[in-house]
N, C-alpha and C positions, 0 to 999 in steps of 0.2 A: 893534447890537450889547450896547452896556452896556443896553439893554432887554431883549434878548433870553435875557444874562446871570441878570440881574433877578428875573423871571419865572421860569424855571429853576429856579434853587436856592430863589427862593418855596415850587417845584408841590412839589421835592424833600424841605424840613422836610417841608411839610403832611402827605404820600404818612411821613413817618414818624412826627408825632401821629396820626397813623390808623391806623397800625398800635402806639401805646402803646395809644391809647383802645381796639379792637380787639380786642385782648387783653388787659386789665384785666377789663373786662368779660363773660368767662366765667370768671377768677374770683374779681373780687366781686360785687359788688353795686353795684348805683347809693347816696350818701348822698340826706340829705334838702334839697340846693342848690337853686335854680331852675335851673330847664332854662339860663338866655341866660345866667344868672355862666360857668356849668360852659362854653355855646359862649366866652363872653367867654376866660375862661379856657384854654382850648384855643387863641386865636388868638393870643391874648400868647406863651404855648410856643411857634408855630411861630413868630413874630417874632423870639423872642430868641435865638432859635435859630436864626434866620432871622442877626441880625447877627450873633452869638459866629463861624459859619460862616464870615462876611466878611472877619471880623481877619485868619484864614490861619494862625490855634498853637494845634495841634497838644492841646501842653498845656492853656492854654485850654478848648477844648472836652473834651476828656479829662473835667476834676475839674469843669467847673460845671452838663455835659447834660443827664447821671445826678445831681442836685439841680435843679436845672428838674424833668424828668421826677418827681422826692419828692414837689416844693414841688407839682406841678398834682393828684397823684391825692388828695392832701386833699381840696382841690376837688369830686373826681369821687363819689371811691369810701369805702365801709367797708370797713377794716381793718385787723388789725394793723401796730402798726406793725414787727412785724419779719414780717410775716411777706408787707409791703408792700414792704420792701426789698429779701428777700429774690426775688418775682417782679420785681421792676425792674433788679434787679440780672443774671437773668435776659435780661429784653430788648432790657438795652445788649450782655451780653455778645453774643446771638446776632448783631444787627445790625455791632458792630464784628467779630464774625467774619470775617461773609458779605463785611464790605469788605476785610479782610489776604487768604482765602481765596482770593478772582476779583487780588484786582491781584495775587499771589502767580501766581498761575494764570495772569491777558492779556500775566505780564509771561516766565512760561515759555516761549507757542504764539505771541507776536509781537515780546520778544526786545526792543531798543533802539526799533521804529518800536513799542511804546506807548508810551513816554513821549512821545513825538516827537505822538502821534496823539491822547492828555492832554490835549495843553498846547494844543487843539483845541477852541474852545469845546463844541463841537457836540455833536464823537467824546468828549468827558471827560463831557459830559448822558448823552449813549446807556450810556458808562460806568457811570453813579451810575443807570439806569434799572437798565440788567441787574439792579445788585450790590440793590438794593432789593427787584424779583419776584422774587428769592431769599431777601429776608424774608421777607416775602410768604406765599410757598408752605411755608416753614417754620413760621411763626403761624400759618395752616393748617390742617396737617398736626397739632400737635402740639394747636390751642383742642380740631378733630375728634374727636381718640381718647376723650374721657372723654365726650361729647357726648353722639356720633353714632355710638362704635362698633358698639354692638350690634346696632343695626339695621340689618339684612341692607341692604334697599331701597334705604334714606341712605351704605349704604357704596360702593355701587354707584354710585348718584348722586354723593359725590365724588366718587368718582373722574372721572369724565367728567367734571365741571368744573371736572380740574384739569389736561385738557391746557390749556385756554384760560391757564394761566398761563405752560406750558411748550411752547406756541406764544410765547405775546410773548414768552420771553425766548430761540428761536432767530429771534425774527424781530431784536431787542434784538444780538442778535450776530452776525449774520448785516448788519444796518447798522455795524457797526462793527466788523468785517471789510470794504468796502468802500472804503477809503483815501478816506474824503473827505476832502481835505487842504484847506488856506486858511482862514486868520481873519474870510476876509470872510461878513458873511453873507447871503442869499441870501433868495431866495421859495424853492426848493425846499429849500436847511434850514431854515427855517422853520415851512413845511408837514409837512416830514417831523414835524419838533419835538412842531408839535401831536396829530399821527395820533398817535404817541408818547407824549406826553403820557397826551393819550383811552386809547389802549389800557392803560396804565398803571392812567388813575378806572375804564377798565371791567374789570380784574379785583379788583376791593373790586365792586363794580355786583352784579358774578355773582354774588357767593358769600355776598353781603344775603343778595340772590334766595333761593339754596339755601337757608338761616338760615330764613327763611320759608317756602320749601318747605314743608323736614324738618318743623318745625310742626304746620305742616298737615296732613302725613300721618297726626305721630302724636297728633294731636285727633281727626281722620276716626278713625285703631286704636281710641285708647277711646271712642269714642263708638257705634262700633262692639260693642265685648265692652260696657259699657250698657246696651246693648241685649240685648245677647244677659243683661244677668244682672239681668233689669227680666224679661225673658219671664221666665225659666228660678224666680226670685222670683213670676211674676205664677202659671204653675204648680206653684211651691210650692203655693198659697196656694188654688188651686182644687183640687188634691188632701188638703188638709186641711178649706177648706170639703164635700166631698165625702162625708169618712170622719167627719164629725162629724153631716152627716144622717148618717148608716150606722148612728149610735151612739145616734144621739137614736131612731130607731125603733129597733133592735134594746130598748134598754132599758124604748121603751113597749108591748113586745111578750113584757119581760121578767115581767112579772106572770103572765101568758095561761100562757106557758111552766111558772112554778113549777106557777101550777093545773091545772097539764093533768100537771107532771111524779107531784102529790101525790099526787092522781089512780090516776096507772101504781101505783103503789110500794103504793096500801092497796087496791089490786086484784091485787095482788103479782106484777104486768106486769113483768116487771126488762130484758126487753129492754128495751121502746120503750122503759123511763128511758136505759136505756146511748145505745141510739143517739140518741131524741133528746139525750140529754149530746153528743155527740159530732156531733149538728148544729148544736150552740148551740156549741162550739166551733171547727171549720169558720167560721163566720162570727166569731165573734170573732179569727178570725187570718186573714180576707178584707176585715180591718176596719183591721188594725193593720198590714200585712205592708210599708206605705208611708217610715215612720218608720221612718228610717234610724239619724239623727243629731239633735241639738236645733240643729246648722246648715244655714238650709234652703236656701246652696241648695248644700250637700252631699248634701241629701235630694234635690231637682234634680240633679241632675248626673246619681243612681242611677236616679232614678225615669226619667229617660229611655232610662239604657239598659236596663233590666231590660225595661222594653217592646219592647225593638228587638230587645234574644236573649230573652223573647219567641212574636215573630212568625216570630226569622231562626231557632226552637227548636235555643239555645244555654240549657247549666246555669249561669246568674250567678251564686256563690253573695258574697252580700256580709256582712262584721261590722266594727263600724266601731265601738271602745274607747269604750265612757264617755266624758266630758266631756275629749273628746281638747280640743289645746288651735290653733284658729285663729284665735284671737282677734286675733293680731297678721301675719297671712297676708292680703294684702292679693283681695279676694274676684273679683275682674277675673284675680290670679295664678292662686289657686285652682279659676278655672277653665281656663284656660289648662292648666296641668302635668292635673291629673286627666283634664276630658275630652281632653286627646291622646293619654294613655298607654293610658285605657281605650278606643276609639274606633281603636289604633289591636291591641289586646287581641278587638276582638269582632268589628274583619277579617277575623286572620291564625286565626283560629277559625274563624270561617265560611266558609274554606274547604274544612274538613275535611268528611272523610266521615261518618265518625261521632266518636263521642266527643267531642265538641263543648262543649268546658266552659272559665270565666273564672275566675277563686278571688281574693276580692279582700281586702284587710283592711289594717285602717286602727290606727294605737296611736302610743301614746307609749315611748319607749326612754330610758333614765335618765333621765325626766323635762324633759329638755333637747331632743331630735330625734323631730320625724315622721317616719313612715317609710311609706308608701306603699309593698304588695307585690301583688304583682300577675305571675298563672301563668295559661299558657294554653295550651289545649294547638296541632299549625301541621298543615299537610300539608304547606309552602315553605318549607323551608332557610331562615333568611335570608344574606345573606353577610354576611364578617364582615372590614371593613379597617382596620386595625393591633388599637385597645381598642375602636372601636364597630363595630355593625351597620348595612349601607347598605341600603337600597330594591331589595328588585327588582323596581318595580313600571317598566314601561316608560316614561312622563314622566315617570322620576327627576328634569329642573328645579324640579317644580312639586313634585314630594313630598321627605321629608325634614323641611321645610320647622319642621312641627309638634315633631319631636321636635330638634332643632338650640334652639326658640323653650325647650321643656324644659332643655336645660340653660342657656341660659339664666340664667330663674329659680331654677332651680337652685343657680345661685349669689351671684347676685342674696343668696338665706335662708343663703349661706355652708353651704348643702349643693351633694350631688352624686348625681348618676342613673345607676344602676345595668344592665350585663343581661346575663344566663347563659341559657343554652341547658340543661335535665336531664332526661336519659329522655325525651325526647321534649318538652319543657314548657320555652316559652321564658317567662324569671324575670323585672321587673322590677321594682325595689327605689329606689323618692323619697326620697330623705333631709333632712328638712330642721332646722336650729337653728335652734329657736327664740326661741330671746337675740337669731339677728340678724336680724332680720325686722323691724326695724326701720331698718336699715343705707339 
């Protein structure tokens, strides 16, 4: 019996130390101390908490354990003292609150039977496991919100993964409610206790795998966007090379053009001169029409859509203000935001039988805000829900993701996305604060 109590107590202490490490690593960075020393500190912390708990003096526990966590954090994490103390108090308050909450709750549910049950070692440790699994759930939700909440796929996975800790809680609650009596340690109690310990451990392992999976998904998405950026830069480079070749060819022939114009002028054949000059002007326009901005990514984005609109016979009018400030905006975010909005506009316009046009302007407002304004015609009126528009496509599950992504990125850059309908024109305005671009 003594061995059973000691091992169970030690495991509970180790799980508390794991939650301490797991929670703080989500808000602090690791220091330069060797991994072996960090592991030793965590082991010493576990044994110290175990020893203080065995003294069974609540005041000693309350006064010493927070300082043990604080002391151990100096060997593992980098942080300012004030920030370190704030997060450690937050951590300890959640642990204590869970214990107090379930002590009161179980007392109300089981009444006098609760005190009798917790005096028996097996039931007492099941009760502790219930406390720890709820603390674990709360810490996991707190860690998830700032790190993964903006990823729609990660959010769905997270709530799926939470099924395990909630199921674990229900299992523990059911075992506690079985009213397993007696202080003797039977083989069945040992097996059940080991199963409960492993179930608690599996929760920690599963969420560790969730982190790895989410990180892999993020890297995969990042690589896809980088590949898209690379393809756009290559297309832009090819376009520039083509323009350069056309310029060289035009410059090579310019002497002949001028000699011919001189001869025609001498013979007073002004009509021919005018026609030749008009032809030369057309050639110049054809050569330079692919350069919209000094930003190669923007040029590539718009050139691709110009080609698409030409095929679909859509009038595509683009103007980008010179010296547009896009340096502080990540190229991949620029591709995602502008690409999604242009694709939506072109797709809506392509459904029109006539008056198929897309009008695009990019400019700076007050030198602090980058504005993208897109006006497009449409034939199918978008449906409005609240302050936003929803897709009219039959496959709604797989559509609308682009606009959600634009909203997320606009928020990242301290801006917003605004849509409106006016005189059968759908108007989309994306406003980004260039002062917030590094945040």
